C-alpha positions, 0 to 999 in steps of 0.5 A: 899362559907359560905352562909354570904359570898354569901350575902354580895356580894348580897349585894354590888353586883350594887356597884361591878358591877359598879367599878370593872374592870375585866379584871385585875382580870382574872389571878389573879383568875386562878392564885389563881385557883378560875376559870380556864382558859376555865371559864374565856373565858366564862366569858369575852363571856358575854359581856359589861364589865357590863356583864362580872362583873355580870358572874364573880359574878354570878359563884364566889359562886360556886368556894367553901369555900376559893373563897370569900377570893381570890376575895378579895385578887384578888381585893388588887392586882388588885390595886382595894383596894376600892373594897375589903375594901367593901366586907372587912366591910360586914365581920361579926364576926358570919354567918348570916341568910339567907334573908327572905321577907322584909314588907319596901323596905327600911328595913333591913332583920331580921335573925329571920323572916325566917321561921326554918321549910318549904320544901327544895330545894331539895324536888322535890315534892315540889320543881321544879328542878332548876339544869340545867346549863343554867337554861333555854333559855329567850327570850326578845321582844321589842318592840320600835319604830310602824308603824302609830300611837302609840307612839314610847316608850321611855325608852323601851331599858333601861327595855330591858339591866336590863331583859337581864343582869337579866336573865343572873345573873340567868343563862338562856341563852339569845336572844334579839328579837327587834321590830317584828309584829305580825306575826315575833312573832308568829313565833318566839315563835312557833319557840322557842316552837319547839325547844327541851328544853329537856334538860333545867328546865324552859323557860323565855319571856318578851314581852314589847310593847302596848297593849290594853286589853287581846292584844299586839301590834306588830309593824306592829299595828296589836294585838295578844292575850296574851293566844295564847302567852302563849298556844305557851308553854303550855302542850298541844304545847310544850311537852319538858316543861311538868311539869318545870316552864314556867314565863312570864313577860307581859309589856304593855297597857290594852287601858284605858285612862289616868288621866290629867297630863300624857303625853305618853301611852302604850294605843292605842288612848289613847289621853292626856289632852290639858293643861291649856292654862295659866300654874299655876306656881304649873302646870310648877313645876308639869310638870318639875318633871314628865319630862322624865315619862311616862305611860304605862297599863298592861293587867292582864285580868284573864278570858283570861289566859290559864288553864294549869299547871306551868306558871306564868304571871307577869304584871306590874300593875292591871286591868284598872290602870297604870304602870309608865316607865321612858324615862332615868331608864325605868319602873317601874316594871322591876327595881324594877323585876331587883333589887330585883331577882339580890338580891334575887335569890341565897337565895328566892323563885320566888313568895316570890320575885314577893311580894318584887316586889310588895311592892317595886313599891308600896310603893318607887315610887309614881310621881309628881302628887302621881300617884301610881301604884301596880304590880299583877303576876297571878301563875299557879306553882304548885311548889317553883322556887327557881333559885340558880345562882352559884348552 
């Protein structure tokens, strides 16, 4: 597929995944030899209509030079002409250059902003090998309901669903584990660390939970150090992942008390302040605007990180600051992470994408109370990491 066709698909991915009716496209795409029956069966096995759309769009760029045109024709034949027109309108008379990191979330990416020189994605001395299909295993631990005093983490299921779709798009085999105690988490991590990852190129773990400084909570409200979590997969304890990137996404609290006006936090024992006896009109408006918004804070303690190589820990916020989560849309960090990696993964390396995530969270999001947020990735990677889905 031509590079500018790939970019048209990327730019319109959200609309396509939202509105496309894939079951009517399958027989047409088989007839046009874009996919065969086995490939369609694999796409259908992705699950929901939305998941099937993501799987189809993930695999389409690798189906040859005529795949884009055949896809547009299939949309027309399946009477999904509005989507076909959307793609046709994106075609320019000249090919486009790959994306680069925008300076502002709303900026259009300019063609001449990308460096003309740099390591090729095939250079094993400077770039991690990411050619296995699937790329590797991805485990999501989603703790929502707790056994005692900790609040239910409303909105975490949205984050979990977004991450699952993202990791599938990145060509990982995804497993979701809901509401796990500290002991259950240790058992899961031990199990995954003892699996044979030899045929894979990477591993991903996402933990969504309450937490305190340097630790996360199981649903039994027992604490588990982040350092212990990562150690299961270091070079000493997981031999089949030696030299391969291990990625950890931690959405959890650090435990500091929060400023006035915050309704809920993932920090244990952080009591929300009492509202005024007679709220002012401004206070009532602010509460209405912040309805369904909750805050959570992450543990980003660098002194608890393992010293082993080839790891990256992506935290939603810097030490000492809160991370916002919406009960309907999910957390700001996971929203931005999903959007950015879905759009840029075919072109950009991981650290460049996390820079875009930083910018998007810092500049696009703001609570009604003027609260801001800055994510805090911590890297021990030795090379660039390109996901390049569909290749």
